[in-house]
PDB file of N, CA, C and O in Angstrom, chain B, residues numbered from 101:
ATOM      1  N   MET B 101     145.862   2.855  72.816  1.00  0.00           N
ATOM      2  CA  MET B 101     146.895   3.790  73.541  1.00  0.00           C
ATOM      3  C   MET B 101     147.496   4.386  72.473  1.00  0.00           C
ATOM      4  O   MET B 101     147.943   3.803  71.484  1.00  0.00           O
ATOM      5  N   GLU B 102     147.500   5.783  72.729  1.00  0.00           N
ATOM      6  CA  GLU B 102     148.531   6.647  71.395  1.00  0.00           C
ATOM      7  C   GLU B 102     149.267   7.268  72.138  1.00  0.00           C
ATOM      8  O   GLU B 102     148.723   7.947  73.009  1.00  0.00           O
ATOM      9  N   PHE B 103     150.325   7.257  72.076  1.00  0.00           N
ATOM     10  CA  PHE B 103     151.540   8.050  72.389  1.00  0.00           C
ATOM     11  C   PHE B 103     151.852   9.015  71.599  1.00  0.00           C
ATOM     12  O   PHE B 103     151.817   8.840  70.381  1.00  0.00           O
ATOM     13  N   HIS B 104     152.194  10.142  72.118  1.00  0.00           N
ATOM     14  CA  HIS B 104     152.715  11.444  71.860  1.00  0.00           C
ATOM     15  C   HIS B 104     154.288  11.537  71.944  1.00  0.00           C
ATOM     16  O   HIS B 104     154.929  11.417  72.988  1.00  0.00           O
ATOM     17  N   TYR B 105     154.849  11.784  70.608  1.00  0.00           N
ATOM     18  CA  TYR B 105     156.405  11.589  70.762  1.00  0.00           C
ATOM     19  C   TYR B 105     156.877  13.218  70.365  1.00  0.00           C
ATOM     20  O   TYR B 105     156.462  13.929  69.450  1.00  0.00           O
ATOM     21  N   GLN B 106     158.043  13.548  71.563  1.00  0.00           N
ATOM     22  CA  GLN B 106     158.543  14.512  71.270  1.00  0.00           C
ATOM     23  C   GLN B 106     160.058  14.027  71.315  1.00  0.00           C
ATOM     24  O   GLN B 106     160.447  12.911  71.658  1.00  0.00           O
ATOM     25  N   GLU B 107     160.840  15.118  70.889  1.00  0.00           N
ATOM     26  CA  GLU B 107     162.345  15.118  70.718  1.00  0.00           C
ATOM     27  C   GLU B 107     162.876  14.377  72.080  1.00  0.00           C
ATOM     28  O   GLU B 107     163.509  13.345  71.858  1.00  0.00           O
ATOM     29  N   ASP B 108     162.715  14.745  73.457  1.00  0.00           N
ATOM     30  CA  ASP B 108     163.199  14.284  74.712  1.00  0.00           C
ATOM     31  C   ASP B 108     162.012  13.431  75.444  1.00  0.00           C
ATOM     32  O   ASP B 108     162.295  12.878  76.507  1.00  0.00           O
ATOM     33  N   ARG B 109     160.816  13.319  74.961  1.00  0.00           N
ATOM     34  CA  ARG B 109     159.974  12.511  75.695  1.00  0.00           C
ATOM     35  C   ARG B 109     159.024  11.859  74.921  1.00  0.00           C
ATOM     36  O   ARG B 109     158.913  12.347  73.796  1.00  0.00           O
ATOM     37  N   ILE B 110     158.188  10.761  75.201  1.00  0.00           N
ATOM     38  CA  ILE B 110     156.959  10.184  74.982  1.00  0.00           C
ATOM     39  C   ILE B 110     155.955  10.320  76.193  1.00  0.00           C
ATOM     40  O   ILE B 110     156.199   9.960  77.345  1.00  0.00           O
ATOM     41  N   GLU B 111     154.270  11.156  75.544  1.00  0.00           N
ATOM     42  CA  GLU B 111     153.472  11.310  76.745  1.00  0.00           C
ATOM     43  C   GLU B 111     152.116  10.353  76.097  1.00  0.00           C
ATOM     44  O   GLU B 111     151.814  10.020  74.951  1.00  0.00           O
ATOM     45  N   LEU B 112     151.583  10.146  77.259  1.00  0.00           N
ATOM     46  CA  LEU B 112     149.862   9.468  76.999  1.00  0.00           C
ATOM     47  C   LEU B 112     149.533  10.512  77.846  1.00  0.00           C
ATOM     48  O   LEU B 112     150.012  10.937  78.897  1.00  0.00           O
ATOM     49  N   TRP B 113     148.253  10.941  76.875  1.00  0.00           N
ATOM     50  CA  TRP B 113     147.345  11.792  77.217  1.00  0.00           C
ATOM     51  C   TRP B 113     146.099  11.610  77.562  1.00  0.00           C
ATOM     52  O   TRP B 113     145.763  10.687  76.820  1.00  0.00           O
ATOM     53  N   ASP B 114     144.985  11.944  78.347  1.00  0.00           N
ATOM     54  CA  ASP B 114     143.751  11.724  78.716  1.00  0.00           C
ATOM     55  C   ASP B 114     142.826  12.687  77.435  1.00  0.00           C
ATOM     56  O   ASP B 114     143.426  13.426  76.655  1.00  0.00           O
ATOM     57  N   ALA B 115     141.596  12.542  77.413  1.00  0.00           N
ATOM     58  CA  ALA B 115     140.944  13.260  76.800  1.00  0.00           C
ATOM     59  C   ALA B 115     141.087  14.822  76.680  1.00  0.00           C
ATOM     60  O   ALA B 115     140.817  15.433  75.646  1.00  0.00           O
ATOM     61  N   GLU B 116     141.446  15.285  77.600  1.00  0.00           N
ATOM     62  CA  GLU B 116     141.597  16.552  77.905  1.00  0.00           C
ATOM     63  C   GLU B 116     142.653  16.997  77.728  1.00  0.00           C
ATOM     64  O   GLU B 116     142.904  18.148  78.086  1.00  0.00           O
ATOM     65  N   LYS B 117     143.808  16.007  76.970  1.00  0.00           N
ATOM     66  CA  LYS B 117     145.370  16.512  76.735  1.00  0.00           C
ATOM     67  C   LYS B 117     146.264  16.796  77.913  1.00  0.00           C
ATOM     68  O   LYS B 117     147.315  17.434  77.855  1.00  0.00           O
ATOM     69  N   LYS B 118     145.711  16.228  79.037  1.00  0.00           N
ATOM     70  CA  LYS B 118     146.471  16.384  80.333  1.00  0.00           C
ATOM     71  C   LYS B 118     147.261  15.129  80.237  1.00  0.00           C
ATOM     72  O   LYS B 118     146.731  14.086  79.853  1.00  0.00           O
ATOM     73  N   VAL B 119     148.754  15.213  80.637  1.00  0.00           N
ATOM     74  CA  VAL B 119     149.543  14.060  80.517  1.00  0.00           C
ATOM     75  C   VAL B 119     149.340  13.280  81.629  1.00  0.00           C
ATOM     76  O   VAL B 119     149.296  13.818  82.735  1.00  0.00           O
ATOM     77  N   THR B 120     149.202  12.028  81.496  1.00  0.00           N
ATOM     78  CA  THR B 120     148.779  10.747  82.514  1.00  0.00           C
ATOM     79  C   THR B 120     149.977   9.809  82.531  1.00  0.00           C
ATOM     80  O   THR B 120     150.156   9.128  83.541  1.00  0.00           O
ATOM     81  N   ALA B 121     150.921   9.703  81.369  1.00  0.00           N
ATOM     82  CA  ALA B 121     152.072   9.090  81.551  1.00  0.00           C
ATOM     83  C   ALA B 121     153.059   9.452  80.880  1.00  0.00           C
ATOM     84  O   ALA B 121     152.834  10.017  79.810  1.00  0.00           O
ATOM     85  N   LEU B 122     154.261   9.260  81.254  1.00  0.00           N
ATOM     86  CA  LEU B 122     155.601  10.010  80.274  1.00  0.00           C
ATOM     87  C   LEU B 122     156.690   9.388  80.541  1.00  0.00           C
ATOM     88  O   LEU B 122     156.879   9.061  81.713  1.00  0.00           O
ATOM     89  N   VAL B 123     157.699   9.058  79.511  1.00  0.00           N
ATOM     90  CA  VAL B 123     159.049   8.667  79.988  1.00  0.00           C
ATOM     91  C   VAL B 123     160.004   9.948  79.040  1.00  0.00           C
ATOM     92  O   VAL B 123     159.934  10.407  77.900  1.00  0.00           O
ATOM     93  N   SER B 124     160.800  10.152  80.133  1.00  0.00           N
ATOM     94  CA  SER B 124     161.370  11.372  79.473  1.00  0.00           C
ATOM     95  C   SER B 124     163.053  10.914  79.309  1.00  0.00           C
ATOM     96  O   SER B 124     163.546  10.047  80.032  1.00  0.00           O
ATOM     97  N   PHE B 125     163.764  11.579  78.336  1.00  0.00           N
ATOM     98  CA  PHE B 125     165.198  11.186  77.777  1.00  0.00           C
ATOM     99  C   PHE B 125     165.752  12.448  77.243  1.00  0.00           C
ATOM    100  O   PHE B 125     165.946  12.481  76.028  1.00  0.00           O
ATOM    101  N   PRO B 126     166.084  13.649  78.056  1.00  0.00           N
ATOM    102  CA  PRO B 126     166.950  14.431  77.635  1.00  0.00           C
ATOM    103  C   PRO B 126     168.315  14.045  77.062  1.00  0.00           C
ATOM    104  O   PRO B 126     168.888  12.982  77.305  1.00  0.00           O
ATOM    105  N   ALA B 127     168.807  15.096  76.218  1.00  0.00           N
ATOM    106  CA  ALA B 127     169.977  14.693  75.298  1.00  0.00           C
ATOM    107  C   ALA B 127     171.355  14.928  76.410  1.00  0.00           C
ATOM    108  O   ALA B 127     171.487  15.858  77.205  1.00  0.00           O
ATOM    109  N   VAL B 128     172.302  13.768  76.173  1.00  0.00           N
ATOM    110  CA  VAL B 128     173.552  13.998  77.024  1.00  0.00           C
ATOM    111  C   VAL B 128     174.677  14.406  76.007  1.00  0.00           C
ATOM    112  O   VAL B 128     175.592  15.061  76.507  1.00  0.00           O
ATOM    113  N   ASN B 129     174.759  14.147  74.750  1.00  0.00           N
ATOM    114  CA  ASN B 129     175.130  14.828  73.734  1.00  0.00           C
ATOM    115  C   ASN B 129     174.391  14.298  72.388  1.00  0.00           C
ATOM    116  O   ASN B 129     173.212  13.948  72.429  1.00  0.00           O
ATOM    117  N   GLU B 130     175.164  14.260  71.181  1.00  0.00           N
ATOM    118  CA  GLU B 130     174.465  14.004  70.216  1.00  0.00           C
ATOM    119  C   GLU B 130     173.977  12.460  70.240  1.00  0.00           C
ATOM    120  O   GLU B 130     172.831  12.231  69.853  1.00  0.00           O
ATOM    121  N   ASP B 131     174.666  11.560  70.608  1.00  0.00           N
ATOM    122  CA  ASP B 131     174.663  10.486  70.335  1.00  0.00           C
ATOM    123  C   ASP B 131     173.803   9.656  71.474  1.00  0.00           C
ATOM    124  O   ASP B 131     173.205   8.592  71.315  1.00  0.00           O
ATOM    125  N   THR B 132     173.887  10.247  72.358  1.00  0.00           N
ATOM    126  CA  THR B 132     173.319   9.826  73.806  1.00  0.00           C
ATOM    127  C   THR B 132     172.151  10.420  74.462  1.00  0.00           C
ATOM    128  O   THR B 132     172.164  11.649  74.397  1.00  0.00           O
ATOM    129  N   VAL B 133     171.197   9.942  75.043  1.00  0.00           N
ATOM    130  CA  VAL B 133     170.260  10.736  76.074  1.00  0.00           C
ATOM    131  C   VAL B 133     170.250  10.068  77.258  1.00  0.00           C
ATOM    132  O   VAL B 133     171.025   9.120  77.385  1.00  0.00           O
ATOM    133  N   ASN B 134     169.561  10.359  78.107  1.00  0.00           N
ATOM    134  CA  ASN B 134     169.554   9.970  79.658  1.00  0.00           C
ATOM    135  C   ASN B 134     167.868   9.649  79.931  1.00  0.00           C
ATOM    136  O   ASN B 134     166.955  10.475  79.928  1.00  0.00           O
ATOM    137  N   ILE B 135     167.801   8.418  80.125  1.00  0.00           N
ATOM    138  CA  ILE B 135     166.318   8.134  80.273  1.00  0.00           C
ATOM    139  C   ILE B 135     166.233   8.349  81.935  1.00  0.00           C
ATOM    140  O   ILE B 135     166.628   7.555  82.789  1.00  0.00           O
ATOM    141  N   ASP B 136     165.655   9.549  82.125  1.00  0.00           N
ATOM    142  CA  ASP B 136     165.664  10.074  83.368  1.00  0.00           C
ATOM    143  C   ASP B 136     164.250   9.892  84.464  1.00  0.00           C
ATOM    144  O   ASP B 136     164.304   9.877  85.694  1.00  0.00           O
ATOM    145  N   HIS B 137     163.181   9.782  83.719  1.00  0.00           N
ATOM    146  CA  HIS B 137     162.073   9.773  84.184  1.00  0.00           C
ATOM    147  C   HIS B 137     160.808   9.170  83.775  1.00  0.00           C
ATOM    148  O   HIS B 137     160.120   9.428  82.787  1.00  0.00           O
ATOM    149  N   THR B 138     160.625   8.327  84.705  1.00  0.00           N
ATOM    150  CA  THR B 138     158.922   7.522  84.249  1.00  0.00           C
ATOM    151  C   THR B 138     157.993   7.997  84.999  1.00  0.00           C
ATOM    152  O   THR B 138     158.248   8.011  86.203  1.00  0.00           O
ATOM    153  N   TYR B 139     156.868   8.440  84.624  1.00  0.00           N
ATOM    154  CA  TYR B 139     155.612   8.465  85.422  1.00  0.00           C
ATOM    155  C   TYR B 139     154.243   7.870  84.740  1.00  0.00           C
ATOM    156  O   TYR B 139     153.965   7.864  83.541  1.00  0.00           O
ATOM    157  N   VAL B 140     153.448   7.359  85.861  1.00  0.00           N
ATOM    158  CA  VAL B 140     152.167   7.157  85.467  1.00  0.00           C
ATOM    159  C   VAL B 140     151.288   7.542  86.455  1.00  0.00           C
ATOM    160  O   VAL B 140     151.584   7.394  87.640  1.00  0.00           O
ATOM    161  N   ASP B 141     150.368   7.963  86.146  1.00  0.00           N
ATOM    162  CA  ASP B 141     149.304   8.399  86.829  1.00  0.00           C
ATOM    163  C   ASP B 141     148.722   7.363  87.871  1.00  0.00           C
ATOM    164  O   ASP B 141     148.558   6.204  87.491  1.00  0.00           O
ATOM    165  N   ASN B 142     148.422   7.698  89.085  1.00  0.00           N
ATOM    166  CA  ASN B 142     147.638   6.747  89.803  1.00  0.00           C
ATOM    167  C   ASN B 142     146.400   5.761  88.906  1.00  0.00           C
ATOM    168  O   ASN B 142     146.191   4.562  89.087  1.00  0.00           O
ATOM    169  N   SER B 143     145.692   6.670  87.919  1.00  0.00           N
ATOM    170  CA  SER B 143     144.573   6.020  87.706  1.00  0.00           C
ATOM    171  C   SER B 143     144.812   4.820  86.565  1.00  0.00           C
ATOM    172  O   SER B 143     143.958   4.141  85.994  1.00  0.00           O
ATOM    173  N   LEU B 144     146.231   4.793  86.431  1.00  0.00           N
ATOM    174  CA  LEU B 144     146.694   4.026  85.153  1.00  0.00           C
ATOM    175  C   LEU B 144     147.446   2.552  85.565  1.00  0.00           C
ATOM    176  O   LEU B 144     147.518   1.550  84.855  1.00  0.00           O
ATOM    177  N   ARG B 145     148.019   2.758  87.041  1.00  0.00           N
ATOM    178  CA  ARG B 145     148.850   2.102  87.445  1.00  0.00           C
ATOM    179  C   ARG B 145     148.632   0.376  87.492  1.00  0.00           C
ATOM    180  O   ARG B 145     147.510  -0.017  87.812  1.00  0.00           O
ATOM    181  N   GLY B 146     149.609  -0.563  87.200  1.00  0.00           N
ATOM    182  CA  GLY B 146     149.083  -1.871  87.086  1.00  0.00           C
ATOM    183  C   GLY B 146     148.559  -2.214  86.072  1.00  0.00           C
ATOM    184  O   GLY B 146     148.000  -3.310  86.038  1.00  0.00           O
ATOM    185  N   GLN B 147     148.585  -1.484  85.091  1.00  0.00           N
ATOM    186  CA  GLN B 147     147.983  -1.764  83.630  1.00  0.00           C
ATOM    187  C   GLN B 147     149.094  -2.074  82.416  1.00  0.00           C
ATOM    188  O   GLN B 147     148.856  -2.399  81.253  1.00  0.00           O
ATOM    189  N   GLY B 148     150.372  -1.869  83.063  1.00  0.00           N
ATOM    190  CA  GLY B 148     151.576  -2.139  82.231  1.00  0.00           C
ATOM    191  C   GLY B 148     151.832  -0.814  81.217  1.00  0.00           C
ATOM    192  O   GLY B 148     152.614  -0.818  80.266  1.00  0.00           O
ATOM    193  N   VAL B 149     151.030   0.267  81.621  1.00  0.00           N
ATOM    194  CA  VAL B 149     151.374   1.383  81.190  1.00  0.00           C
ATOM    195  C   VAL B 149     153.150   1.689  80.838  1.00  0.00           C
ATOM    196  O   VAL B 149     153.588   1.604  79.690  1.00  0.00           O
ATOM    197  N   ALA B 150     153.948   2.015  81.933  1.00  0.00           N
ATOM    198  CA  ALA B 150     155.346   2.002  82.192  1.00  0.00           C
ATOM    199  C   ALA B 150     155.998   1.321  81.297  1.00  0.00           C
ATOM    200  O   ALA B 150     156.719   1.877  80.469  1.00  0.00           O
ATOM    201  N   GLY B 151     155.780  -0.308  81.368  1.00  0.00           N
ATOM    202  CA  GLY B 151     156.618  -0.675  80.490  1.00  0.00           C
ATOM    203  C   GLY B 151     156.074  -0.291  78.739  1.00  0.00           C
ATOM    204  O   GLY B 151     156.858   0.043  77.850  1.00  0.00           O
ATOM    205  N   LYS B 152     154.932  -0.408  78.611  1.00  0.00           N
ATOM    206  CA  LYS B 152     154.635  -0.001  77.183  1.00  0.00           C
ATOM    207  C   LYS B 152     155.311   1.212  76.695  1.00  0.00           C
ATOM    208  O   LYS B 152     155.745   1.241  75.543  1.00  0.00           O
ATOM    209  N   LEU B 153     155.448   2.366  77.612  1.00  0.00           N
ATOM    210  CA  LEU B 153     156.130   3.376  77.399  1.00  0.00           C
ATOM    211  C   LEU B 153     157.481   3.336  77.228  1.00  0.00           C
ATOM    212  O   LEU B 153     158.049   4.143  76.493  1.00  0.00           O
ATOM    213  N   MET B 154     158.132   2.369  77.908  1.00  0.00           N
ATOM    214  CA  MET B 154     159.675   2.298  78.000  1.00  0.00           C
ATOM    215  C   MET B 154     159.705   1.396  76.746  1.00  0.00           C
ATOM    216  O   MET B 154     160.591   1.684  75.941  1.00  0.00           O
ATOM    217  N   GLU B 155     159.063   0.566  76.496  1.00  0.00           N
ATOM    218  CA  GLU B 155     159.303  -0.327  74.776  1.00  0.00           C
ATOM    219  C   GLU B 155     159.142   0.968  73.792  1.00  0.00           C
ATOM    220  O   GLU B 155     160.038   1.097  72.957  1.00  0.00           O
ATOM    221  N   ALA B 156     158.379   1.679  73.797  1.00  0.00           N
ATOM    222  CA  ALA B 156     158.519   2.946  72.724  1.00  0.00           C
ATOM    223  C   ALA B 156     159.574   3.426  72.970  1.00  0.00           C
ATOM    224  O   ALA B 156     160.463   3.272  72.132  1.00  0.00           O
ATOM    225  N   ALA B 157     159.855   4.166  74.180  1.00  0.00           N
ATOM    226  CA  ALA B 157     161.015   4.726  73.947  1.00  0.00           C
ATOM    227  C   ALA B 157     162.548   3.996  73.284  1.00  0.00           C
ATOM    228  O   ALA B 157     163.307   4.411  72.409  1.00  0.00           O
ATOM    229  N   ALA B 158     162.579   2.861  74.059  1.00  0.00           N
ATOM    230  CA  ALA B 158     163.730   2.037  73.529  1.00  0.00           C
ATOM    231  C   ALA B 158     163.663   1.712  71.980  1.00  0.00           C
ATOM    232  O   ALA B 158     164.692   1.491  71.342  1.00  0.00           O
ATOM    233  N   LYS B 159     162.337   1.692  71.375  1.00  0.00           N
ATOM    234  CA  LYS B 159     162.287   1.279  69.876  1.00  0.00           C
ATOM    235  C   LYS B 159     162.505   2.688  69.210  1.00  0.00           C
ATOM    236  O   LYS B 159     163.244   2.607  68.228  1.00  0.00           O
ATOM    237  N   TYR B 160     162.022   4.057  69.507  1.00  0.00           N
ATOM    238  CA  TYR B 160     162.458   5.178  69.125  1.00  0.00           C
ATOM    239  C   TYR B 160     163.566   5.487  69.071  1.00  0.00           C
ATOM    240  O   TYR B 160     164.038   5.829  67.987  1.00  0.00           O
ATOM    241  N   LEU B 161     164.269   5.469  70.118  1.00  0.00           N
ATOM    242  CA  LEU B 161     165.793   5.529  70.326  1.00  0.00           C
ATOM    243  C   LEU B 161     166.792   4.842  69.486  1.00  0.00           C
ATOM    244  O   LEU B 161     167.841   5.297  69.031  1.00  0.00           O
ATOM    245  N   SER B 162     166.328   3.772  69.374  1.00  0.00           N
ATOM    246  CA  SER B 162     166.963   2.679  68.691  1.00  0.00           C
ATOM    247  C   SER B 162     167.158   2.980  67.401  1.00  0.00           C
ATOM    248  O   SER B 162     168.248   3.025  66.832  1.00  0.00           O
ATOM    249  N   GLU B 163     165.734   3.259  66.777  1.00  0.00           N
ATOM    250  CA  GLU B 163     165.537   3.500  65.367  1.00  0.00           C
ATOM    251  C   GLU B 163     166.442   4.958  64.873  1.00  0.00           C
ATOM    252  O   GLU B 163     166.800   5.191  63.718  1.00  0.00           O
ATOM    253  N   ARG B 164     166.656   5.722  65.919  1.00  0.00           N
ATOM    254  CA  ARG B 164     167.684   7.005  65.609  1.00  0.00           C
ATOM    255  C   ARG B 164     169.188   6.805  66.099  1.00  0.00           C
ATOM    256  O   ARG B 164     170.071   7.661  66.053  1.00  0.00           O
ATOM    257  N   GLY B 165     169.299   5.514  66.573  1.00  0.00           N
ATOM    258  CA  GLY B 165     170.883   5.170  66.587  1.00  0.00           C
ATOM    259  C   GLY B 165     171.303   5.836  67.857  1.00  0.00           C
ATOM    260  O   GLY B 165     172.491   6.078  68.075  1.00  0.00           O
ATOM    261  N   LYS B 166     170.352   6.137  68.700  1.00  0.00           N
ATOM    262  CA  LYS B 166     170.784   6.627  70.326  1.00  0.00           C
ATOM    263  C   LYS B 166     171.013   5.818  70.987  1.00  0.00           C
ATOM    264  O   LYS B 166     170.361   4.774  70.972  1.00  0.00           O
ATOM    265  N   LYS B 167     172.282   6.086  72.000  1.00  0.00           N
ATOM    266  CA  LYS B 167     172.437   5.123  72.923  1.00  0.00           C
ATOM    267  C   LYS B 167     171.699   5.957  74.314  1.00  0.00           C
ATOM    268  O   LYS B 167     171.463   7.162  74.395  1.00  0.00           O
ATOM    269  N   ALA B 168     171.448   4.944  75.287  1.00  0.00           N
ATOM    270  CA  ALA B 168     170.889   5.382  76.800  1.00  0.00           C
ATOM    271  C   ALA B 168     171.750   5.244  77.658  1.00  0.00           C
ATOM    272  O   ALA B 168     172.373   4.186  77.746  1.00  0.00           O
ATOM    273  N   VAL B 169     172.022   6.523  78.666  1.00  0.00           N
ATOM    274  CA  VAL B 169     172.164   6.191  80.097  1.00  0.00           C
ATOM    275  C   VAL B 169     170.944   5.654  80.957  1.00  0.00           C
ATOM    276  O   VAL B 169     169.888   6.199  80.640  1.00  0.00           O
ATOM    277  N   LEU B 170     170.873   5.016  81.645  1.00  0.00           N
ATOM    278  CA  LEU B 170     169.687   4.884  82.496  1.00  0.00           C
ATOM    279  C   LEU B 170     169.582   5.147  83.917  1.00  0.00           C
ATOM    280  O   LEU B 170     169.862   4.405  84.858  1.00  0.00           O
ATOM    281  N   GLY B 171     169.035   6.586  83.910  1.00  0.00           N
ATOM    282  CA  GLY B 171     169.182   7.386  85.087  1.00  0.00           C
ATOM    283  C   GLY B 171     167.763   7.012  86.159  1.00  0.00           C
ATOM    284  O   GLY B 171     167.785   7.103  87.386  1.00  0.00           O
ATOM    285  N   CYS B 172     166.886   6.692  85.534  1.00  0.00           N
ATOM    286  CA  CYS B 172     165.523   6.045  85.997  1.00  0.00           C
ATOM    287  C   CYS B 172     165.750   4.996  86.696  1.00  0.00           C
ATOM    288  O   CYS B 172     166.523   4.261  86.081  1.00  0.00           O
ATOM    289  N   THR B 173     165.355   4.452  87.981  1.00  0.00           N
ATOM    290  CA  THR B 173     165.232   3.022  88.392  1.00  0.00           C
ATOM    291  C   THR B 173     164.323   2.152  87.571  1.00  0.00           C
ATOM    292  O   THR B 173     164.712   1.015  87.303  1.00  0.00           O
ATOM    293  N   TYR B 174     163.248   2.533  87.179  1.00  0.00           N
ATOM    294  CA  TYR B 174     162.589   1.852  86.508  1.00  0.00           C
ATOM    295  C   TYR B 174     163.141   1.361  85.154  1.00  0.00           C
ATOM    296  O   TYR B 174     162.954   0.227  84.714  1.00  0.00           O
ATOM    297  N   ALA B 175     163.763   2.226  84.611  1.00  0.00           N
ATOM    298  CA  ALA B 175     164.289   2.487  83.061  1.00  0.00           C
ATOM    299  C   ALA B 175     165.743   0.979  83.455  1.00  0.00           C
ATOM    300  O   ALA B 175     166.012   0.133  82.602  1.00  0.00           O
ATOM    301  N   GLN B 176     166.293   1.007  84.580  1.00  0.00           N
ATOM    302  CA  GLN B 176     167.321   0.251  84.969  1.00  0.00           C
ATOM    303  C   GLN B 176     166.758  -1.356  84.998  1.00  0.00           C
ATOM    304  O   GLN B 176     167.355  -2.306  84.493  1.00  0.00           O
ATOM    305  N   SER B 177     165.519  -1.415  85.684  1.00  0.00           N
ATOM    306  CA  SER B 177     164.737  -2.545  85.694  1.00  0.00           C
ATOM    307  C   SER B 177     164.095  -3.098  84.354  1.00  0.00           C
ATOM    308  O   SER B 177     164.235  -4.220  83.867  1.00  0.00           O
ATOM    309  N   TRP B 178     163.482  -2.210  83.964  1.00  0.00           N
ATOM    310  CA  TRP B 178     163.214  -2.423  82.634  1.00  0.00           C
ATOM    311  C   TRP B 178     164.214  -3.202  81.387  1.00  0.00           C
ATOM    312  O   TRP B 178     163.842  -4.120  80.656  1.00  0.00           O
ATOM    313  N   PHE B 179     165.223  -2.711  81.393  1.00  0.00           N
ATOM    314  CA  PHE B 179     166.537  -2.804  80.309  1.00  0.00           C
ATOM    315  C   PHE B 179     166.953  -4.078  80.915  1.00  0.00           C
ATOM    316  O   PHE B 179     167.335  -4.991  80.183  1.00  0.00           O
ATOM    317  N   ALA B 180     166.908  -4.220  82.239  1.00  0.00           N
ATOM    318  CA  ALA B 180     167.706  -5.574  82.471  1.00  0.00           C
ATOM    319  C   ALA B 180     166.751  -6.679  82.081  1.00  0.00           C
ATOM    320  O   ALA B 180     167.377  -7.739  82.085  1.00  0.00           O
ATOM    321  N   LYS B 181     165.176  -6.898  81.666  1.00  0.00           N
ATOM    322  CA  LYS B 181     164.442  -7.526  81.686  1.00  0.00           C
ATOM    323  C   LYS B 181     164.352  -7.889  80.081  1.00  0.00           C
ATOM    324  O   LYS B 181     163.644  -8.792  79.636  1.00  0.00           O
ATOM    325  N   HIS B 182     165.124  -7.096  79.355  1.00  0.00           N
ATOM    326  CA  HIS B 182     164.731  -6.874  77.842  1.00  0.00           C
ATOM    327  C   HIS B 182     166.164  -6.563  77.130  1.00  0.00           C
ATOM    328  O   HIS B 182     166.521  -5.466  76.703  1.00  0.00           O
ATOM    329  N   PRO B 183     166.903  -7.783  77.101  1.00  0.00           N
ATOM    330  CA  PRO B 183     168.066  -8.228  76.697  1.00  0.00           C
ATOM    331  C   PRO B 183     168.494  -7.612  75.301  1.00  0.00           C
ATOM    332  O   PRO B 183     169.611  -7.200  74.989  1.00  0.00           O
ATOM    333  N   GLU B 184     167.460  -7.644  74.614  1.00  0.00           N
ATOM    334  CA  GLU B 184     167.256  -7.273  73.116  1.00  0.00           C
ATOM    335  C   GLU B 184     167.830  -5.941  72.715  1.00  0.00           C
ATOM    336  O   GLU B 184     168.349  -5.660  71.634  1.00  0.00           O
ATOM    337  N   TYR B 185     167.589  -4.885  74.143  1.00  0.00           N
ATOM    338  CA  TYR B 185     168.124  -3.703  73.654  1.00  0.00           C
ATOM    339  C   TYR B 185     169.314  -3.501  74.473  1.00  0.00           C
ATOM    340  O   TYR B 185     169.589  -2.317  74.669  1.00  0.00           O
ATOM    341  N   GLU B 186     169.980  -4.249  74.928  1.00  0.00           N
ATOM    342  CA  GLU B 186     171.325  -4.120  75.800  1.00  0.00           C
ATOM    343  C   GLU B 186     172.389  -3.473  74.948  1.00  0.00           C
ATOM    344  O   GLU B 186     173.249  -2.891  75.609  1.00  0.00           O
ATOM    345  N   ALA B 187     172.526  -3.438  73.727  1.00  0.00           N
ATOM    346  CA  ALA B 187     173.240  -2.871  73.007  1.00  0.00           C
ATOM    347  C   ALA B 187     173.240  -1.316  73.124  1.00  0.00           C
ATOM    348  O   ALA B 187     174.225  -0.665  72.778  1.00  0.00           O
ATOM    349  N   MET B 188     172.209  -0.788  73.578  1.00  0.00           N
ATOM    350  CA  MET B 188     172.038   0.906  73.358  1.00  0.00           C
ATOM    351  C   MET B 188     172.195   1.280  74.671  1.00  0.00           C
ATOM    352  O   MET B 188     171.941   2.463  74.898  1.00  0.00           O
ATOM    353  N   VAL B 189     172.538   0.612  75.584  1.00  0.00           N
ATOM    354  CA  VAL B 189     172.699   1.043  76.971  1.00  0.00           C
ATOM    355  C   VAL B 189     173.994   1.472  77.254  1.00  0.00           C
ATOM    356  O   VAL B 189     174.840   0.642  76.921  1.00  0.00           O
ATOM    357  N   VAL B 190     174.428   2.486  77.756  1.00  0.00           N
ATOM    358  CA  VAL B 190     175.502   3.181  77.964  1.00  0.00           C
ATOM    359  C   VAL B 190     175.656   2.617  79.768  1.00  0.00           C
ATOM    360  O   VAL B 190     174.795   2.799  80.629  1.00  0.00           O
ATOM    361  N   LYS B 191     176.581   2.135  79.903  1.00  0.00           N
ATOM    362  CA  LYS B 191     177.058   1.851  81.554  1.00  0.00           C
ATOM    363  C   LYS B 191     177.761   2.968  82.039  1.00  0.00           C
ATOM    364  O   LYS B 191     178.337   3.730  81.263  1.00  0.00           O
ATOM    365  N   GLU B 192     177.763   3.178  83.643  1.00  0.00           N
ATOM    366  CA  GLU B 192     178.419   4.234  84.183  1.00  0.00           C
ATOM    367  C   GLU B 192     179.998   4.246  83.616  1.00  0.00           C
ATOM    368  O   GLU B 192     180.555   3.290  83.076  1.00  0.00           O
ATOM    369  N   GLY B 193     180.478   5.334  83.829  1.00  0.00           N
ATOM    370  CA  GLY B 193     181.637   5.390  83.036  1.00  0.00           C
ATOM    371  C   GLY B 193     181.881   5.611  81.771  1.00  0.00           C
ATOM    372  O   GLY B 193     183.019   5.657  81.303  1.00  0.00           O
ATOM    373  N   GLY B 194     180.531   5.808  80.937  1.00  0.00           N
ATOM    374  CA  GLY B 194     180.002   6.055  79.461  1.00  0.00           C
ATOM    375  C   GLY B 194     180.672   4.738  78.551  1.00  0.00           C
ATOM    376  O   GLY B 194     181.100   4.774  77.398  1.00  0.00           O
ATOM    377  N   LYS B 195     180.617   3.839  79.281  1.00  0.00           N
ATOM    378  CA  LYS B 195     180.899   2.450  78.321  1.00  0.00           C
ATOM    379  C   LYS B 195     179.611   1.844  77.960  1.00  0.00           C
ATOM    380  O   LYS B 195     178.656   1.830  78.735  1.00  0.00           O
ATOM    381  N   GLU B 196     179.590   1.345  76.783  1.00  0.00           N
ATOM    382  CA  GLU B 196     178.406   0.374  76.314  1.00  0.00           C
ATOM    383  C   GLU B 196     178.264  -0.630  77.012  1.00  0.00           C
ATOM    384  O   GLU B 196     179.346  -0.960  77.497  1.00  0.00           O
ATOM    385  N   SER B 197     177.259  -1.427  77.366  1.00  0.00           N
ATOM    386  CA  SER B 197     176.815  -2.585  77.842  1.00  0.00           C
ATOM    387  C   SER B 197     177.638  -3.610  76.767  1.00  0.00           C
ATOM    388  O   SER B 197     177.507  -4.831  76.854  1.00  0.00           O
TER     389      SER B 197
END
């Protein structure tokens, strides 16, 4: 599984370069992004793709020193299960967890 990284998203493409899964994280400010959307095509559901995308995003953002607001319900659920990334999460009101 090869992810394609962009400044504000990570995508998975099929052979025709159609996006089949993605996680997006637009900038809130210089230090913070909002993980606002996770998408997985029906053909890939149930294979752990969303979790792999979220892990890739967490690593990518952490390596860049970014904090994350969790605007996507999947992101909220995933980060709740992965306390190793808790330090990068910004809670409501702009406070880090």
